[in-house]
Structures are given as C-alpha cells and as structure tokens.
N, C-alpha and C positions, 0 to 999 in steps of 0.2 A: 672214691678217693679215700686214702687212709688218713685217719685223724692224727694231727701232729702229736708227737710225744711230749711228755712233761718237760724234758730237757730242751726241746726245740722252742717251746712256748716261753721259757725263762727269758729269752732275749727281749721279749716285748714288755716285760713287767716294769712298770714305773712306780706303782703304788702297792704297798703291802698293808693289809688290814689284819689286825690280830684281836682275838678274844682274850680276856684276862684269865678267868678261872679255868684251869685245866690245860691252858696253852702257855701263857706267860708264867703262870703259877702251877704248882703241882695239884691244884684242885682241892686242897685241904685248907681249912680255916681254923685258926685258934681264936676262941672267944675270949677277948680281953674284958676285964671288969668294967672298963669305960663304955662297953657296948660295941667297940670297933672290932671287926673281924680282921685278924692278922693273917697274912699270906706269905708263903715262901716263894722266892724268885731266884733263879740262878744268875750269878754275876756274869757268867759267860753269855747267857742270853742277853743280859743287859749290855754287855760290850758290843754284841752284834747289832742290837737295836740302835745304839748310838752311832756305830760305824756306818750302818745303812743310812740313817737319817742325815749324817754329815757327808755322805758320798753321793747325794742326789736322789736317793730313793725316798719317796714320800711314805712315811710310816704313820699309820692311823690306828687307833684302838676304838673298837665298838664292842661294848659289853653290856650285858643285862644287869651285872652286878655294879656295886658302887663302893668305893673305898678312897678316902682322902689320902691315906698313906700311899696307896698305889698311884694315885694321881700325881702326888709329889715326885715319886720315883720316876714315873713315865715322863714328866716334865723335865726332870734332870737328864733323862736319856734323849731329849730333843724330839720326842714324838710330836708330830705336827698338830694333830688334833686328837683329843681324848673325849670320847662320848660314852658316858656311863648311864645306867638305869634305862637302857634303850629297849623298847618293846618291839619296834619294827626295824631290824638291822638293815634290810634291803633298802628301805626308804632313806635311812641315814646315809648309807653308802652311796646311793644314787645322788643325793644332794652334794656330798663331798666330791664325787667324780665330776659333776657339772661345775662346781665352784673351782676346781683345779684343772678343768679342760682335759679330762681323762676319759677313757672308755673302759667298759667292763673287761675287755680283752687285755688291757694293760694292768689289771688288778689281780692280786693274789690274796686269798683270804685263808687264814689258818684258824680252824675251830676244832672242837672236840665233842660236842654234845648236840642233842636235838635242837636247841634254839639256833644252832648254826647251820642246820640242814638247808633251809631255803636260800640263804645268802651264798652258800658254797656252790649252789647250782647256777648262780648268776655271774660268776667271775671267770676270768681267763684261766686261772689255775686255782684249784682248791687243794688245801693241804691239811694234814692233821698229825698230831702226835701218835705214837704207836699204841698208847693206852686210851685212845678215843673210844667212844661207844661204837657198837657194831654197825649201826645205821650210818654213822659218819665214815667209818672205815670203808664201808661199801660204796660210797660215792666220791671219795677223795681221789684226785688225780695223783697225789703223792702222799704216802704215809712215811713219816720220818721213822728212823730206827731208834729215836730217842723218845722218852716220855715227856708229857707236858711239865713245864717248870724245871726240867732237867736236860736242857739242850735241844729240844725240838725246834724252838724259834731260831736258835743259832744255826742249826742244820740248814733250815730253809733260807735264812738270810745270807749265810755264807755262800750257798749255791747261786743265789741271785747276784751277789757281789762278784763272785768269781767269773761268772759268765760276762760281766760288764768290765772285767779287768780292774775292779776296785777293791778286791780283797788282798791285803798285804802290799798294796800299791805304794805305800809310803816307804817300803823297803826295797823297791825295785828302782833301778836307774835306767834312764833312757840314753841310748847312745845317739850322738848327733852325726 
C-alpha cells in the first residue's frame, strides 16, 4: 500500500507544533547588554500563526531555547501553549496531545535542527524550512521553499488553512 502524500495528510492536521530558533526566527540572535538574546521574526509568519490559532488550529510552541520577548510575542499571536527550555520535546508533545484529546496523526511539527529529529519522527507530518540542517531535510515530509524566520511557518500554516477552507475565508461569501 502506498504511503499517503503530504497533501493528503494535511486534511487530518488539528495541531501544529513549532520550534522557535531557526523556524519562527531566522536562527540568529543579537546579544543585548541586558543579557537577553534578541531574535528576528517575520510579521507574515506572525499573521499566519494568529490566523491559524483563531481558525480552530491548535498552535503550540516547544523549544529548547528561552526568551521572554518571544513568549510575549507568541502570547500576542494566540499560541495556545508555549513550552521553553524543553529537554524532551516528545514527552512534552505527548502530554499536550493527551490533554487536548489529539493523536500524533493529527499533529504537524516544524523543526530545523538535530534537537527536532526525534519529535519529527513521531508526528503525522514533519516539516522544515529550506535552510534546515541536512539530517532534518532528510526526514521531513515537507520542506518549505522558504527559510526559517522568513516565511516557512506561513507557508505551512497557509497550506493547512487552505485545505480546511479557512484561508481568506473572511473575504468569501456563501450563497444561500
């Protein structure tokens, strides 16, 4: 039996899990004198995160990094749960799935580097930006044509929302 394509599996996605550094951001940090690491994030990715979160897709962040400014931004974007400084991403994801009555087949995870390798093998769809490391590029179900922090998140979320009829839905009219 043939394995379902990435596009076929999009129909079942109810939850999207995102890494921060290299996925939501471009992976670069600016060292602020206060000790905070400042990160770049695309406002277009931000729009897609907020649109997904407000269209019924459960959006979660699981990251090994930690940043209070990123937490504030993600809270503003209506991310349902933000888990930072995580050592075991699979365990955290499984706890979230149980708490929200979801299965791994209903989950998409987007990562870019070795700490994402294990969790990407556990989900229904694994995705990555085009500038992810080779090991991640080798296992991803979908490789975005965009780099991390520069539209990769929007690319994936836009596809999920389009397949559900939720992208641009506020501009379409239904005939009775």
